[in-house]
C-alpha positions in Angstrom: 16.4 51.2 14.1 16.8 49.3 10.6 20.5 48.4 10.2 21.9 45.9 7.7 22.5 42.4 8.9 26.1 42.1 10.3 28.4 40.4 7.6 26.9 41.6 4.6 28.1 44.5 2.6 26.2 47.8 3.2 23.5 48.5 0.7 24.1 45.5 -1.2 20.7 43.6 -0.1 18.8 46.4 1.2 17.7 47.0 4.7 15.3 44.3 6.1 11.8 45.4 6.6 8.9 43.9 8.3 7.2 43.6 5.1 9.7 41.7 3.6 10.1 39.4 6.6 6.4 38.7 6.6 6.3 38.1 2.8 9.3 35.5 3.4 7.3 34.0 6.1 4.1 33.3 4.1 6.3 32.0 1.2 7.8 29.6 3.4 4.5 28.7 5.2 3.0 28.3 1.6 5.8 26.0 0.6 5.4 23.8 3.4 1.5 23.6 3.2 2.1 22.5 -0.5 4.8 19.9 0.6 2.6 18.3 3.4 -0.5 18.2 1.1 1.7 16.4 -1.5 2.9 14.1 1.2 -0.7 13.4 2.4 -1.7 12.7 -1.5 1.1 10.3 -2.0 0.5 8.5 1.4 -3.1 8.0 0.8 -2.5 6.9 -2.7 -0.2 3.9 -1.3 -2.8 3.3 1.5 -5.3 2.1 -1.1 -4.1 -0.8 -2.7 -4.8 -1.8 -6.2 -5.9 -5.2 -5.5 -7.7 -6.1 -2.3 -7.9 -9.9 -0.9 -10.1 -11.6 1.5 -10.0 -15.2 2.6 -13.6 -16.3 2.5 -13.1 -19.9 3.3 -10.9 -23.1 4.3 -11.9 -26.4 3.5 -9.3 -29.2 4.7 -9.4 -32.2 2.5 -6.8 -34.0 4.4 -3.8 -33.7 6.8 -1.5 -32.7 3.8 -4.0 -30.7 1.7 -6.2 -27.5 2.2 -8.4 -25.6 -0.3 -8.4 -21.8 0.6 -11.1 -19.6 -1.0 -10.2 -16.0 -1.6 -12.0 -13.3 -3.1 -10.3 -10.7 -5.1 -11.2 -7.2 -6.0 -9.2 -5.3 -8.5 -9.7 -3.2 -11.8 -11.9 -4.8 -14.6 -10.4 -7.7 -16.4 -6.8 -7.5 -14.7 -4.6 -10.6 -13.8 -3.8 -10.6 -10.2 -0.8 -12.7 -8.6 -1.4 -13.9 -4.8 0.6 -15.6 -2.2 -1.7 -17.7 0.0 -0.4 -19.6 3.0 -2.3 -22.3 5.3 -1.6 -22.2 8.9 -2.0 -24.8 11.6 -3.8 -23.8 15.0 -0.7 -22.4 16.5 -0.2 -20.0 13.7 2.7 -21.5 12.0 2.7 -21.7 8.3 2.3 -25.3 7.1 2.0 -24.7 3.5 1.9 -21.8 1.0 1.2 -21.6 -2.9 0.9 -18.8 -5.4 -2.5 -18.1 -7.1 -2.9 -16.2 -10.8 -6.5 -15.2 -11.5 -8.3 -12.6 -14.1 -11.0 -10.6 -12.5 -14.2 -10.2 -14.4 -16.5 -7.6 -15.5 -17.4 -6.7 -12.0 -13.7 -6.4 -10.9 -14.3 -9.2 -8.3 -13.6 -12.9 -8.6 -13.6 -15.7 -5.8 -10.8 -18.3 -6.4 -10.0 -21.3 -4.8 -6.1 -22.3 -4.2 -5.0 -25.9 -3.4 -2.2 -25.8 -0.8 -0.2 -28.9 0.0 0.6 -28.7 3.7 3.1 -30.5 6.1 0.6 -30.4 8.9 -3.2 -30.2 9.4 -4.4 -26.6 8.5 -6.8 -24.5 10.7 -6.8 -21.3 8.6 -5.8 -19.6 5.6 -4.2 -16.3 4.8 -3.3 -14.1 2.0 0.1 -12.5 2.4 0.3 -10.3 -0.5 -1.2 -9.5 -3.9 -0.1 -7.4 -7.0 -1.2 -6.8 -10.4 0.4 -9.1 -12.7 2.7 -7.1 -15.2 1.1 -6.8 -18.7 -2.3 -6.8 -17.4 
C-alpha cells in the first residue's frame, strides 16, 4: 500500500513510487561517481609534481665543504628552486643550501650545489623543489 510519508501534507509531494526511489538512488550513485572521479583526478595531479629531482653524486671537498650534484627535470626552459642538504653518516643534517637553476631545451639539467657543513658529509638529499614564480 502506497501511503504518503508521515509528517508531509497529504497530496503535496505525491505518492512515493518504486520508480521514483530508483531514479533518486541512481542520481545519488551518479553524483557520487562523478565526485569520486574528480577526487581521483585531483589526487593524481598532485602526485605528479611539476619538478623532479635526483641526487646523482656527492663529492666531499673537506670536512666543512661538500658538492652535491642534482639532476632536475621540469618543463622546458623553466627556473627551478631547490633546497639541498648534506647529511653525516648518522643522517643528521650538517649543512644546507638553496639552488636556483634553469632547465634547458631537454627539460633536464644537472647542477652542483656547494654546501658548507659543520661536519663531514656522507650523503646529499633534496628536500624540495618548486618552479620559480614568473618562470
